[in-house]
N, C-alpha and C positions, 0 to 999 in steps of 0.2 A: 768832689761832687759824685754821688752814686747814681749811676744810670742803669735803669732796668730796661732791657731790650723790649721793644714793642712788637708784639706778634702781628698787629694790624699792618705794620710797615715791613714785615718779613725780615726783621733784624736778627741776624746771627753773626756776631762779631768774630772775626778770625783772631785767634790769640797766640797761635804757635809761631814763635819767632823764627824758627828754622824755615817753615813754610813761607812766611811773610818775606823773608830774605830771598828765597828762591823765586818767588813771584816777581820781585823787583829786578832780580838779576836777568830774568827773561827779557825785560824791556831794553836792556843794554843802554841805559840812560847816559847822556853826556851833558856837558855844560850848556849846550845849544838847545836842549829839549824843552818844549812846553808840555807840562803834564796836567791832565784833567783827571780827577778821581771822583767816581760816582759813589755816593753813600759811604763816606769815610768813617762813619760811626764814631768811635772813641779815638780814632787817629793812629791805630796801631801800624797800619800800612803806610800812612802819611809820614810817620816818623822815619821809616826806613827809606822812603823816597827822598826825603830831605837830606839824608846822609850822602846821597849821590850828587847833590848840588846842581839840580837842573836849573835852567834859566828862570823859570817861574812855575808855581803850582796853583792850580785852581781846584777847589773842591765844591761839589754840589751836594748839599745835605738838606733834606726836607724837614727833619726833626729840629725844632727850634732849640730845645734843651741841649742837643748835641752841638749845635752851632755855637752856643755860649761856651760849652766845654772846650771846643776846638779853638775858639778865640783866646781863652785863658791859657791853653796849652801851647799854642804856636804863635800867637800875636800876629805880627805883620809878615811872618815868614811864608804865610799862605794867603790866598785870596778866597774868601768864603762866599759862596752863593747859596742863600737860604731859599731853596725852591725845589720843586718837583722836576726831576730830570726829564720827564715826559712832556713838560710844559716849556722847557727852555733849551732843549738839545739843539734847536735850529737857530739859536740867537747868539752863539758865541762870536764875539768880536775882538778877541785877543789874538796875539801872534800865532802864526801857523807854520808848519803843520803840528798837530797835537798827538801825543801818545796818551791813550785813555786807559785808566785802571778801573776795575770795579769788582768788588765782591757783591754780586748782584742779588737783590732780594728775590727769593724763589718765585714769589707770586707775580712779579712783573718783569722777570728777566727776558722773556721772549719779546715782550712789548718794547723793552729798551733796545734790544738788538735790531728789531725790524724798524724802529724809529730812526736809528742811525743809517740803516741801509737805504732808507728813503731820501737821505740828504743828497742834494745835488752837488756835483764836484767833490764827492766823498774823498777821493784819493788826494785832492789838493788841500783838504782841510785836516784830514786825519792820517797819521802815519801808521799807527798800530793800536789795536785794542787788546788789552790783557784782562780777560774776564774769567771770573769764577762762577760757574753754573752748577746747578744740581746735576749730578752725573747723568741722570736719565735724559735731561734736556741736552747736555753736551753730546751724548751718544746720538741723539737725533740730528744735531747740527752737523756732526762729523760723518754721518752715515753715507755710504755709497749706494748707487742704484743696485737693485736685486738683493737688498738686505731688508730685514724686518723693520729696522729703525728709520729707513729712508722715507722721507715724506716732505711736506710743505717747507719745514724749517731747513732741511738739507738743501732743497732747491733754491729757496729764496736767499739763503746766506751764501751759497756757492756762486750765485749770479754775479755778485759784486765783490766777493771776498775770497782771498786765499786763506785756508784754515789749517791750524795745527793743534793737536791735542798734546799737552805737555805732561801732565801727571794727574792722578786722582788724589783727593784729599779726604782723610778720615773725618768722620763726625766729631771725634774727640778734639780736633783742632779748633773747634768753634765754641762760643758761649752765646746763648745756651746750646747744648748739644742737639743737633738735628737728628732726625730718624734716618736720614739718607746720606750717602756719600756725595761728594762734590768733585768737580774736575776743573782744571785750569786749561783754558783754550786761548790761543792767540789768533787774531784775525787781522789781515792786512788788506786794505782796499786795492782792488785791481786797477791798474792804469788803463787797461782796455777791457771793455765788456760790451755785450750786445745791448744797444739802446732800445728801450721800449717807450711807447707814448706815455703810459701811466703805470706806475708800480702796482696800483690796485688791480690792474688786469691780471698780472701774474698771481697776485693773492687770490683773486676770484677763481682763476682757472685751477690752481693747485688745490684750492678748497673744494671745488666740485669733484676733482679727480680723487682726492684722498678722503672725501666724506664717506665713501664706500670702497675702501682700499682693496678689499678682497674680490670685488666685482671686476669683470672685464671692462676695458676702457670704452667699449661700444656705448655703454650707458652715459658716461659723462660727455662723450663726443656728441651724442644725440641731444643732450641738454644744451650744448654750446652752439651747435650748428644744425640748421634745417637740412642742409645737404651734406650731412656728416660722412656719408660713404664716399662722396667725391673728394671731400677734404682729406679723408684718410688716404685715398689713392695719391693725391697730390703731395702729401707729406710722407708717403711711404710708411704708413702706420698699420701695424697688424692689430685689428680691433679685438683680437682674442687675448692680447697681452693685458697685464694688470698694471695699475698705476706705478708700482715700485719697479717695473721693468723699463720704464722710459728714462732716458738720460736728461740732464739739464738742457742739452742742446735741443732735444725734441720738445721739451716744455716751452722753450723760448720760441721755437718755430710755431707751435700751436698758438702761443700768445700773440705773435706777430700776425698770424693769419686771422685770429679773432679780432685784433685791432683794425686790420684792413677791411674786414667784412662788416665792421660797425662804424665806419666813417660816415 
C-alpha cells in the first residue's frame, strides 16, 4: 500500500534506521515496559521498538489508512487506537507506568506536550517521554531563564518534568524532507513538584507575561493584580525586570498568589 504523507496532519515520517535505533535505545526498554507510540505513521519506529520485546505496545494513529497499513504489517503484535491523541490522552486504561514515543506532528506538538502535563498523577502513569520536536520548539522547551528562547513552554514543561536534549536530527532523515531541523528530547515526570489549584492559571499568567516579553514585568503585574506594587514587595520582585529574567520558582509564587487572591 502506497501512503502519501498528509500535510494537514503534519506527517513527516522518520526513515533513517540509524536515527530510529538511537531513539529507541534512549528509552532503555525492558520486557516489563508498556509502550505508547503517538503517530506511528508507517511503523518505522514501531518495528524497532518491537525488537526490544516490551511487555506491550499501544499506538495512537489518527489516519485511518495508516491504521489499516499498521494492522497488515504488525497484526496482533501491537494494539492500535484509531483516534486523535488530543482526544484520548487522558483515557488510557492499560498497565502502568508507560514509556511514550512520538515523532510529533509539528503543527500540534506543543498541544500534545501540554495535554500530557495537565494529566493528574503524571509520574504514576508515565515513566518517560521520548519526543521528536521541531528544533525551534525543542530549544524553547529546553531554554533556561535569562536566555532569548526562555518562555511559556520552558516554564510549563519545567514545572512537572525533568528534561534532556539528546541530539538534533537532519531534515534528510524524514520523508517528505521538512525545511527545518528536528531534535530528540526526553522528559521524565517529577515525583515532587509545586501543586497549583489549576493548570490554566499558570498558562494564563505566563501568557500575560510573555505576550510582551520585551516589556518590564510592571505591566503584566498591573494586569494581574490591582495592588501589584504590594504584591511585588511581598514576592520580592523587581518590577524593572523582564519576563525572561524570572525563574520557574518565581512564576509558581506569582501563580499561587494569584490563585489565593481569586478565591
